[in-house]
Structures are given as C-alpha cells and as structure tokens.
C-alpha positions as CSV (number, residue, x, y, z in Angstrom):
1,X,-0.5,0.4,-0.2
2,X,2.3,2.7,-1.2
3,X,-0.3,5.4,-1.9
4,X,-1.5,5.0,2.0
5,X,0.3,6.9,4.6
6,X,0.4,4.2,7.1
7,X,1.0,4.0,10.8
8,X,0.6,2.6,14.8
9,X,-2.4,2.2,16.3
10,X,-2.0,2.1,20.4
11,X,-4.9,0.6,21.8
12,X,-4.8,0.4,26.0
13,X,-7.0,-1.4,29.1
14,X,-6.5,-0.4,32.3
15,X,-6.0,3.4,30.7
16,X,-9.7,4.1,30.2
17,X,-10.9,2.7,33.7
18,X,-8.6,6.3,35.1
19,X,-11.6,8.8,34.8
20,X,-10.3,12.4,35.2
21,X,-6.4,11.1,35.2
22,X,-6.8,9.8,31.9
23,X,-5.1,12.4,30.5
24,X,-2.4,12.1,32.6
25,X,-1.6,9.1,32.0
26,X,-2.6,8.9,28.3
27,X,-0.2,12.3,28.4
28,X,2.6,9.9,30.3
29,X,1.7,6.9,27.5
30,X,2.6,9.0,24.1
31,X,5.7,10.5,25.9
32,X,7.2,6.9,26.8
33,X,6.1,5.6,22.9
34,X,7.8,9.2,21.7
35,X,11.5,7.9,23.5
36,X,10.9,4.1,22.8
37,X,10.5,4.7,18.8
38,X,13.0,7.1,18.4
39,X,15.4,6.1,15.6
40,X,13.1,4.8,14.5
41,X,11.6,5.4,12.0
42,X,8.6,7.2,13.0
43,X,8.0,10.6,12.1
44,X,5.6,12.0,14.6
45,X,3.4,10.2,17.4
46,X,0.1,11.5,18.0
47,X,-1.9,11.8,21.0
48,X,-6.3,10.3,19.5
49,X,-9.5,9.3,22.0
50,X,-8.3,7.1,24.3
51,X,-5.3,5.7,21.8
52,X,-2.3,6.2,20.2
53,X,-0.7,6.8,17.1
54,X,2.8,6.6,15.2
55,X,3.1,7.6,11.9
56,X,5.5,5.8,10.2
57,X,8.4,7.8,7.8
58,X,8.4,3.9,5.4
59,X,6.3,0.3,5.5
60,X,10.2,-1.0,6.1
61,X,10.2,0.5,9.8
62,X,7.3,-1.6,10.3
63,X,9.5,-4.0,12.5
64,X,11.8,-1.3,14.0
65,X,9.2,-0.1,15.6
66,X,7.3,-3.0,16.3
67,X,9.2,-4.7,18.4
68,X,9.6,-0.8,20.3
69,X,6.3,-0.8,20.6
70,X,6.2,-4.7,22.1
71,X,8.9,-3.5,25.8
72,X,6.3,0.0,26.2
73,X,3.9,-1.0,29.3
74,X,0.5,1.3,29.7
75,X,0.3,-0.7,25.5
76,X,-2.5,-3.2,25.4
77,X,-2.5,-3.8,21.9
78,X,-1.3,-1.9,18.2
79,X,-1.9,-2.6,14.7
80,X,0.2,-1.4,11.8
81,X,-2.9,0.7,10.0
82,X,-3.6,2.9,6.7
83,X,-4.7,6.3,6.2
84,X,-7.0,6.6,3.2
85,X,-9.0,9.5,2.2
86,X,-13.0,9.8,4.4
87,X,-14.4,8.2,1.6
88,X,-17.1,5.0,1.9
89,X,-16.8,4.0,-1.2
90,X,-13.1,5.0,-1.8
91,X,-12.2,2.3,1.4
92,X,-14.9,0.0,-0.9
93,X,-12.6,0.5,-4.0
94,X,-9.4,-0.3,-2.1
95,X,-10.5,-2.6,0.4
96,X,-9.4,-6.0,-2.1
97,X,-6.3,-4.8,-2.6
98,X,-5.5,-4.6,0.9
99,X,-6.9,-7.9,1.4
100,X,-4.6,-9.3,-1.2
101,X,-3.1,-12.5,0.2
102,X,-5.3,-13.4,3.4
103,X,-7.4,-16.8,3.3
104,X,-10.4,-15.9,5.5
105,X,-14.7,-17.8,5.4
106,X,-16.0,-15.2,8.2
107,X,-15.1,-11.7,8.9
108,X,-16.0,-8.8,11.2
109,X,-16.1,-5.1,10.5
110,X,-16.0,-2.7,13.7
111,X,-16.4,0.6,13.4
112,X,-15.2,3.3,15.3
113,X,-17.1,6.9,15.1
114,X,-14.3,8.3,16.4
115,X,-15.6,11.7,14.9
116,X,-19.5,12.2,16.2
117,X,-20.0,14.3,13.0
118,X,-20.0,12.0,10.8
119,X,-23.3,11.1,9.3
120,X,-23.5,7.4,9.6
121,X,-23.7,5.0,12.5
122,X,-20.9,2.8,13.7
123,X,-23.5,0.1,13.2
124,X,-24.9,1.7,9.4
125,X,-21.3,2.0,8.4
126,X,-20.8,-1.7,9.1
127,X,-23.5,-3.0,8.0
128,X,-23.0,-1.1,4.4
129,X,-19.4,-1.7,4.5
130,X,-20.1,-6.2,5.9
131,X,-22.5,-6.2,3.0
132,X,-20.1,-5.4,0.6
133,X,-17.0,-7.7,1.0
134,X,-19.7,-10.5,1.1
135,X,-20.8,-9.9,-1.8
136,X,-17.4,-9.3,-2.9
137,X,-15.8,-12.7,-1.2
138,X,-18.7,-14.9,-0.2
139,X,-17.4,-15.4,3.5
140,X,-19.8,-15.1,6.1
141,X,-20.4,-12.2,8.9
142,X,-19.9,-13.7,12.8
143,X,-19.3,-11.6,15.3
144,X,-16.9,-14.3,17.6
145,X,-13.7,-16.0,16.5
146,X,-13.7,-15.1,12.8
147,X,-11.4,-15.7,10.5
148,X,-10.9,-11.7,9.6
149,X,-11.8,-8.5,12.4
150,X,-11.7,-5.6,10.1
151,X,-11.7,-2.2,12.1
152,X,-12.3,1.3,10.5
153,X,-11.9,4.5,12.8
154,X,-13.5,7.5,11.2
155,X,-10.7,10.6,12.2
156,X,-11.8,14.2,11.3
157,X,-10.1,14.1,8.3
158,X,-10.2,10.8,7.0
159,X,-10.6,6.4,7.9
160,X,-7.3,4.1,9.8
161,X,-8.0,1.4,8.2
162,X,-6.4,-1.6,10.1
163,X,-6.4,-5.9,10.6
164,X,-3.7,-7.8,12.6
165,X,-4.2,-7.4,16.1
166,X,-0.4,-7.2,18.0
167,X,-0.1,-7.5,21.4
168,X,1.7,-6.4,24.3
169,X,2.4,-6.2,27.9
170,X,-0.9,-3.9,28.8
171,X,-0.2,-2.5,32.5
172,X,0.5,1.0,33.6
173,X,3.0,3.3,31.6
174,X,6.4,3.5,33.1
175,X,6.6,7.3,36.1
176,X,3.1,7.6,36.1
177,X,3.8,4.6,39.8
178,X,7.0,7.0,41.4
179,X,10.5,5.6,42.3
180,X,12.0,1.8,43.8
181,X,14.1,0.3,44.9
182,X,15.6,-3.2,43.4
183,X,17.9,-5.2,45.4
184,X,18.8,-6.4,42.1
185,X,20.8,-9.9,43.0
186,X,22.5,-11.7,39.3
187,X,19.8,-14.6,39.4
188,X,16.3,-15.5,38.4
189,X,14.2,-13.6,40.3
190,X,14.9,-10.2,41.3
191,X,14.9,-9.4,37.0
192,X,11.3,-11.1,37.7
193,X,10.2,-8.5,40.4
194,X,11.7,-5.5,39.3
195,X,10.1,-6.0,35.4
196,X,6.1,-6.6,37.6
197,X,6.5,-3.1,39.4
198,X,8.0,-1.5,36.0
199,X,4.4,-3.1,34.4
200,X,2.7,-1.0,37.6
201,X,3.3,1.9,36.2
202,X,7.1,2.5,38.3
203,X,10.8,3.5,38.1
204,X,13.3,1.4,38.9
205,X,16.4,1.7,40.8
206,X,18.6,-1.0,41.0
207,X,21.3,-1.5,43.6
208,X,23.6,-4.4,43.7
209,X,25.6,-5.9,46.3
210,X,28.9,-7.7,45.2
211,X,32.0,-8.7,47.5
212,X,34.6,-8.1,45.1
213,X,37.9,-8.6,45.6
214,X,36.9,-11.4,47.8
215,X,35.0,-12.4,44.5
216,X,35.6,-12.2,41.0
217,X,33.3,-9.3,39.2
218,X,31.1,-12.0,37.5
219,X,27.6,-10.9,39.4
220,X,28.2,-7.7,38.9
221,X,28.5,-8.1,35.5
222,X,25.3,-10.2,35.5
223,X,23.2,-7.8,37.0
224,X,24.5,-5.4,34.2
225,X,24.1,-7.0,31.2
226,X,20.5,-7.6,33.1
227,X,19.9,-3.5,34.4
228,X,20.9,-3.1,30.2
229,X,18.2,-6.0,29.1
230,X,15.7,-3.9,31.7
231,X,16.1,-0.3,30.5
232,X,14.4,-1.1,27.3
233,X,11.5,-0.8,29.3
234,X,12.2,2.7,30.7
235,X,14.7,3.4,28.5
236,X,17.0,5.0,31.7
237,X,18.0,3.2,34.8
238,X,20.3,4.0,37.1
239,X,23.0,0.7,38.5
240,X,24.2,0.5,42.2
241,X,27.6,-1.1,42.4
242,X,27.1,-2.1,46.6
243,X,30.2,-2.9,48.5
244,X,29.3,-6.2,50.8
245,X,32.7,-8.1,51.7
246,X,34.4,-6.0,53.8
247,X,30.3,-6.1,56.6
248,X,30.5,-10.0,55.8
249,X,33.7,-9.9,57.4
250,X,32.7,-7.9,60.3
251,X,29.8,-10.2,60.6
252,X,31.0,-13.9,60.6
253,X,34.3,-12.1,63.2
254,X,30.7,-11.8,65.3
255,X,27.6,-13.9,65.2
256,X,26.6,-16.7,65.0
257,X,27.7,-19.0,61.8
258,X,23.0,-19.4,61.5
259,X,22.5,-15.4,61.8
260,X,24.9,-14.7,59.1
261,X,22.3,-14.4,56.4
262,X,19.3,-13.1,58.0
263,X,22.2,-9.6,59.5
264,X,23.5,-9.8,55.7
265,X,19.9,-9.3,54.7
266,X,19.1,-6.4,56.8
267,X,22.7,-4.9,56.9
268,X,21.5,-4.7,52.4
269,X,18.0,-3.4,53.3
270,X,19.7,-0.7,55.2
271,X,22.4,0.6,52.9
272,X,19.1,0.2,50.2
273,X,16.9,2.3,52.4
274,X,19.5,4.9,52.1
275,X,20.5,5.4,48.6
276,X,17.0,4.8,47.4
277,X,16.0,7.9,49.5
278,X,18.9,9.6,47.8
279,X,17.3,9.1,44.8
280,X,13.7,9.6,45.4
281,X,12.4,5.6,45.4
282,X,9.6,5.4,47.5
283,X,10.0,1.7,47.9
284,X,12.7,-1.6,48.6
285,X,12.0,-4.5,45.8
286,X,12.7,-8.1,46.3
287,X,12.2,-10.8,44.0
288,X,11.1,-12.9,47.8
289,X,9.3,-16.2,47.4
290,X,7.9,-17.0,50.8
291,X,9.6,-19.8,52.1
292,X,11.7,-20.5,48.6
293,X,14.9,-21.0,50.4
294,X,15.6,-20.7,54.8
295,X,16.3,-16.3,54.2
296,X,12.7,-16.0,52.8
297,X,10.5,-17.5,55.7
298,X,8.0,-15.7,57.3
299,X,9.4,-15.1,60.5
300,X,13.6,-13.9,58.9
301,X,10.9,-11.5,56.7
302,X,9.6,-10.1,59.5
303,X,13.4,-10.0,61.6
304,X,14.5,-8.3,58.8
305,X,11.5,-6.2,57.6
306,X,11.5,-5.0,61.8
307,X,15.2,-3.0,60.0
308,X,13.8,-0.9,57.0
309,X,11.6,2.5,57.4
310,X,10.2,2.6,54.4
311,X,7.8,-0.3,52.7
312,X,9.9,-3.9,51.1
313,X,7.5,-4.7,48.3
314,X,7.7,-8.6,46.9
315,X,5.6,-8.3,43.7
316,X,6.4,-12.3,43.8
317,X,6.0,-13.1,47.7
318,X,3.5,-16.1,46.5
319,X,4.6,-18.0,43.9
320,X,7.4,-20.8,43.8
321,X,9.8,-21.2,41.3
322,X,7.9,-23.5,38.3
323,X,6.7,-20.5,38.0
324,X,9.5,-17.5,38.5
325,X,11.1,-19.2,35.8
326,X,8.2,-19.1,33.6
327,X,7.4,-15.8,33.7
328,X,11.8,-14.7,33.0
329,X,11.9,-17.1,30.4
330,X,9.0,-14.9,28.6
331,X,10.4,-11.6,29.4
332,X,14.1,-13.0,28.6
333,X,16.3,-12.3,31.1
334,X,16.5,-16.3,32.0
335,X,18.9,-16.8,29.9
336,X,20.9,-14.3,32.3
337,X,20.4,-15.2,35.1
338,X,20.9,-18.5,35.0
339,X,24.9,-18.0,33.7
340,X,27.3,-18.8,36.9
341,X,28.4,-16.2,38.7
342,X,30.3,-15.7,42.4
343,X,28.2,-13.9,44.5
344,X,28.5,-12.2,47.5
345,X,25.0,-13.6,49.0
346,X,27.2,-17.9,48.2
347,X,30.1,-15.8,51.2
348,X,30.9,-16.7,54.6
349,X,26.9,-18.8,54.2
350,X,26.3,-21.8,57.3
351,X,25.5,-24.6,56.0
352,X,22.6,-24.6,58.5
353,X,21.3,-21.2,58.5
354,X,18.5,-19.9,61.3
355,X,15.0,-20.0,59.5
356,X,12.9,-18.2,62.4
357,X,15.4,-16.4,63.3
358,X,14.8,-14.2,67.2
359,X,14.1,-10.5,66.4
360,X,15.5,-9.8,70.2
361,X,18.7,-12.2,69.5
362,X,19.2,-10.0,66.5
363,X,18.8,-6.8,68.2
364,X,21.4,-8.5,70.6
365,X,23.8,-9.3,68.3
366,X,24.2,-6.5,66.1
367,X,25.2,-4.6,69.7
368,X,28.9,-5.8,69.0
369,X,29.0,-3.7,65.6
370,X,29.3,-0.7,64.1
371,X,25.9,-0.3,62.4
372,X,26.0,2.7,61.2
373,X,29.5,3.3,59.8
374,X,29.3,0.2,58.4
375,X,26.5,1.0,56.4
376,X,27.9,4.8,56.2
377,X,31.3,3.1,54.5
378,X,29.1,0.7,51.9
379,X,27.5,3.6,50.8
380,X,30.2,5.8,50.6
381,X,31.9,2.9,48.1
382,X,29.0,2.1,45.9
383,X,29.7,2.9,41.9
384,X,26.7,4.2,40.0
385,X,26.4,3.7,36.4
386,X,23.9,5.2,34.4
387,X,22.3,3.5,31.4
388,X,20.4,4.1,28.2
389,X,18.1,2.9,26.1
C-alpha cells in the first residue's frame, strides 16, 4: 500500500478506566512511546481518543517500530493502520487490494466513530461495508472469533483501516507510579520482580551487592547485563554497585554462623534504603518468595523488615520457582540469570542457616557492630552506573 500513509495504532486497557486522571496517564504513555521509538522511523507520535498513533516514515520501518512498541508498558495491543480519504466508496475500491493474500471464510467489521459528526453511525457503517465484503468474497459475518477482523476508525479528516492485532504487555506507563529501589541479585527472581513493578508504572533504580575483590566480578557483569535488558522498558536506569564484603567479614567475627544470612539481609536493606532516599525512591523491591529458601521464611522476612524505615514490596511472594522461571523465560532474563557467577550471598554462608530468626537475638548481635558506620562506609564506596536505551 505504497500510496497510503501508514501508522501504528496503540490501544490501552487499564488507562481507559482512570476517570479524571486518564488524560495524564495517556500523556505519559504518549511520551514513553515517543522515547521508545526515537530513531526507528516514526515521524510523529500523536494522541487520539483512547489511543495513541505513531506515523511511520515508510513501510520498511514497521518491524523495528513493532519491536519497540511491544516493550512499552501501558500498551495492551496495537496495529499497523493505513490512512485513506474519509470516503466509504473509496474504501470499498481499495479494500480488495488490502485483502490480497488473506484467506478467510468469516469476518467482522468493527467501526469506531471517533468523529461523531460523521453522518453514518457505527452500526450502519458496519452493515454497509459488511454487505459489500460479503458480496465480494462470499465470506460470512461472524461476530465471535471470525477468521479476520477489519477495523475502521473514523477520524475528523480520514479513515484509519487495520487488521492484524499485536498483543503487548498492558499494565501502566512507566513513571506514573513513582520510583522504587530494586535489590537486584544475579539470580532469576529479582529481575522478574523488577519487571513486574515496572509494568505497574514504577520507575526502577537497581542496587546490586557484591563481594569483589573477595570473589570475582561475574555477579557485577550479570547485574549490568540485566539492567541493560530491563532498561528497554523504562529507557533510562541507574545501577548502584554496593560492596558487602567488608560487612560480611565483620559479621562472621561477631555472630554465630546460623544468623549470618539474616544479618547480611538487614545490612543490605539499610544500605538500599539510604540509596533509595537519596534518589527519591519510595519503596524497596526484592525477588523473595515465601518459603523458597532458608532466608525467605516468614519469620526471617519479618526480622529483616524490622530494619527498614520504608516499605519493602515483594511482587513474587506467593509464586513458586517454576512460575518465576516461566516468567523469566517470557521476559528474556532467564538466559542471563542462569549464567554462573560468584554472588555475594554465596560467600561465608553457613551450611545450616537459621530459618526462624529471633528479633531480640538479632538486635543483641548487632549491638557489637558499628551498624551506622558500616552502612555509611558501604554507601560511600558504592559505584553508580547510568544506562540509556
């Protein structure tokens, strides 16, 4: 269809339910789409009635634009649409060519009369065009699960016609729900938790704890790869690489082996909280799942939470490992997460960690540690790396 201008037409789901706040959500989605598709061949991004349009420079840029739109949270589905004169007879002349190469025995016409001044109502338009197509092809009208759906948006100056639906992730546009600090390990769980929060509209900053030079840099390299991958959903990210080795060495000298993991986690939370507050994040995110490992029992989670002064959210708390692996595979973080590494959590870990930590015992153990100084030193030695997609 070289003679017709083509567009990507983006539809939302949740955003339509936002009432008086809907315009703000739609503006944010439009801004995110503009950022996501920069340099891909999109001439213009514009906002319509409960949709966003992206005008393509030519047909050849569609595969790249399609790939980028699929990663934008807030997009429920989208289509490649053709713009043509607002003339039903002209549409009937063009339709046979637009349907070339498509085989179908049933169809449905769905018209959206965005411009209510157009003289024909949607139902009347559907009947007229449907009768024409039935006579042309012999196919039958079926409203539920047809072989092909033909969509027509009646705009103020043109028709937009499209066929093939591309499903996306849905959710909310990144940036509408505030900022969160994700405790990002090199494992499978935390990248999935970060993805889930970004899908709910949160901007994520990432905090990765390492024990270099006590171990090698493989966990740092994995964290970098994961943040680079996740940044395609939010376009800009900060990764904070926080050293934990010195804290671990001090803990093993003063605490019994069974309590080391809980103490490590409490220090990690404190350090993350300081970094979060400095960067205006409002909550801490972890990839913990209740009962999955020794440190993630309900008792240990409660003891770790006591060290925090801001909410700790756990999007995966009720999921099992199989479910988390499936999600990681679906969002393409799994292959990075399973690469071998020397994670800080594997250093100085006892064979039999405490599964039902006692808070009073933990507080007594921490009395022998210079907690504030240890946290401050780790924060001062934290490295920040910036990523942009």
